[in-house]
Structures are given as C-alpha cells and as structure tokens.
N, C-alpha and C positions, 0 to 999 in steps of 0.2 A: 567092403571097410565092414568088420569084423565090430558089432558095438564090443567095449571094454565090458568083462562079467561081475557086476557090482557087488557083490559077496566079493571077488578078489582084491576087488581094486579098496576095498572096506578095511578090510581082512591087514594090506601092506601100511595103507594109515595108521590103524595101528598099533602097529609093528612097529613101523618108523617113532613111534610117538613114543612105545613103549625102549626104541633104543637110543631116542635125546636122554628122555627122562635118565638111564644108566648112564648112559655118558655123562652126562651132567654133575650126577651124585657127589661123586667122589671130588672135582674141581668146586663147588659147588656149596656144600654141605659147612664149611667153615666161615665162609662170606654170607650168607645165609644165616648162619650164627652171629657173625659180630652185626650186621645190620639191624638184627632183631634186638641183641645190646641196644644199637647205638638209637633205637628208637623208645626202648622200654628208659633207657637213661631220661632220654628229652623228656617222656611224660613222669616219671618220676619228678623231674622239676618246672612242673608245672609248662612245656611246651609242647606243642601242638605239629602235628603233619602233614605237610600240603604236600597234597599229587599229584602229578598230570603225566599228558600224553595224548598221541593223534589216536584216534580211528580206535580200534582194538586196543588199544595201548590207554584209547582213554575210558574205554569200558574197565578196564585191568585196573585205572587210578581211581572208577567213582567201583568199581566191588570194593579194592584195599578200604576204600573212606568209608562205606558201607556198613563192613566189617568193624572197623572199631569203634560208630557212633552209635551202632545198635548192638551185635555183639555177635562172635566166630561161633562155642564151642561151648560155653559157660555160662551163666549169666554173673554179671561182673557189670558194674555203671558202665556208659556209655562216655568209650575215648575222646577226647577234641583231635579232631581230623578230615580237615576239606579239600575233595575233587576240586581242581581250579578248570576242569573240561565240561561245569556242567550249566552256566547261565551265559546261556547264548546271550544276552542285552549286552552283557561285558564284554565275552567273546567279539560279538560284532562289530561294536563302537569300537574296542583297539585297533581291529582288524582294520578296519573303514578311517578313521584316525592317522592313525601311526602305521603300522605292517603287522603283518600274519608271527611272524616272528619275535611278537612282541605280548602276544596276549597273554602267555602263564608269568613271562618277566615282571610284567608293569601287575599284574595282581601278585607277587610273590613282593614285590619291594612297596607295596599298601600293606599286606597280611602278617609278611614275614617279620618275625621277632629274633636276635641272638638266640640260641640254644632252639630252635624249632628246626624239623631238617623236613628236608626236600624228599621226597618218593618222586624221582623222573623215571620215567618210563618211555625206549625208543630203542624197536626191533634191531635197527642197525646201529645205536649211539649218533645217526648224524643226524633226527630234527630239527630243524636250525631251530625252534621253537621251545624244543626242551632245553638246547645249549645255553639259549638264552637267559632260562627260567633258572640252571645253575649255575651259569655268571653270575646273575641275580641276588641267588642265596649266598651265595661268598661273601657277597659285597651286607649283605644281615647278617654274617656270623653266623648262617645256620649250618649244619651239618647236612650231608645229602646221601644217598642213598641209590646208582643207580641202576634200574635192571636192561639192561641193553642185549645183547646178542652178534655173533660171528665175529668179528676181533677189537667190539668196543666202541669202534667208531672214533668220532670228534671228542665224544663224554672220558670215554678212555684219559684223552689228553689234559683235561680239566678238572679233571677228582685231586682235592688234593688228599696228608696225612689221614687226615680223620673218615674222611668219605667213607663208601664202599661200593665195591663195584661188584655187580650180582649181573655175570656174563656166562650167557649156554651158548658154549661153543659148535653150536651148528650153527649150517647157514638158513634150510627153508625157516621164513616169516612165521608159515604155520605152527613150528614144532617150536620155534624160540617162548611163541607165543601160551602153548601150550604148559611148557616148563616155567615160563614167568610167571603166570596164575598157581601153580602148584607152588613154586619159591613164595607167592604171596599167601598162604594157606598153611605155610609153615611160619610165617612170619607173625599171621595169626596166632597161630596153636603156640607159637614162643614165648609170644607178648600176653596171651592169656595162663601161661604157666611162671612166666615173673608174676604176674598178679597175686598167682593163686599163691605164691610163696612167702610171698610179702603179706598174707593171712593168716599163715602157720603160728 
C-alpha cells in the first residue's frame, strides 16, 4: 500500500478551499453585506450580539465575539458581544438539568433583548441547540444571522424576513468552516468600516 504524498494532499486541500471560496463569493457577498448592516444597526441602537455553535462552530462564535469585544484591524472602542459557548458551568448545568438542546436557548432567553442579534453557526444547519437558540431569539424579538452550509438545513425554514442567511453552497464540513471564517472576517471589516464612517 502506497502512502499518499503529503504535498499532493496539501495542495488538493488548498485548491479545494480556493474553489469553495470562489464558488461562494457571488452567492454570499450580498448576504454578508446585509448581515453586517443588521449587526451594525443593532450596535448603533445599543444592542448586543450573541453568538453560538458547536465544535469548530463554537470556536467561530468565540472568534467573532473576541474581534468585537477587543478589536479587528482598526482601533475602536470594544463592541458588546457574548459567545454563549464559553461558560462551562452554565452549559453543563443546563445540559444536566434540562437538555443539551437548551444550552444556548436558555441563555438567549436570559440575556437577549429586542433589537439584539443572534449569530447562529451550524455547518449543516441542523444542530438542535442552534435551532432552539434561533427559536428563542425570535421570541425575544431579536434579529438572526445564520451561518450554515449545504442546503441550509432546519435553520433555513426558521428564518424570518428580517433575518439573514449566509449558507455556503458546498457539502464538505471543512470547506464550509473555512468559508465561515472568511465571512466572519468580512463582517468584522464591514462593521469597522461602518464605525469609521460615523466618525468622519
């Protein structure tokens, strides 16, 4: 049995990632712009951004929150953002006392207010606890930005007219996550540009 050449495999991963990003650009650019506008409007009105996801998507939720609270690429005041994935005591107590599908929704109900935005991240769009978080956000009259992939899964059917879907049109989880990270950086940049334009 021949061992696959690692350079060939690495090259294929890079090429696949480039192709996924190129394939996503035309489809996602308007949605990313709309999501940035929704988030910027919420921040302008004193709202905050809650974010959630599982596994790699939990990392993406925390990544976005850190870029908001600290800074992205320009100096500015910190922006109110909370990753619902970081408090292990809260997550485990909800999962133990109730159900894992409620680990984000109970936090949304406790922390979310009308005019806030939930950044809900699920590569398949079918994560039960992310779906429940979106349902909770709607009861709190929050906006939703859904980062998903494939066909959008269950999240797609939950979104209202004022919500924004950023659905990566590929099937590979790794490629979807790579495009999600680029989309998050685009959101951070557009939010920065919005703040900069207000300071002129």
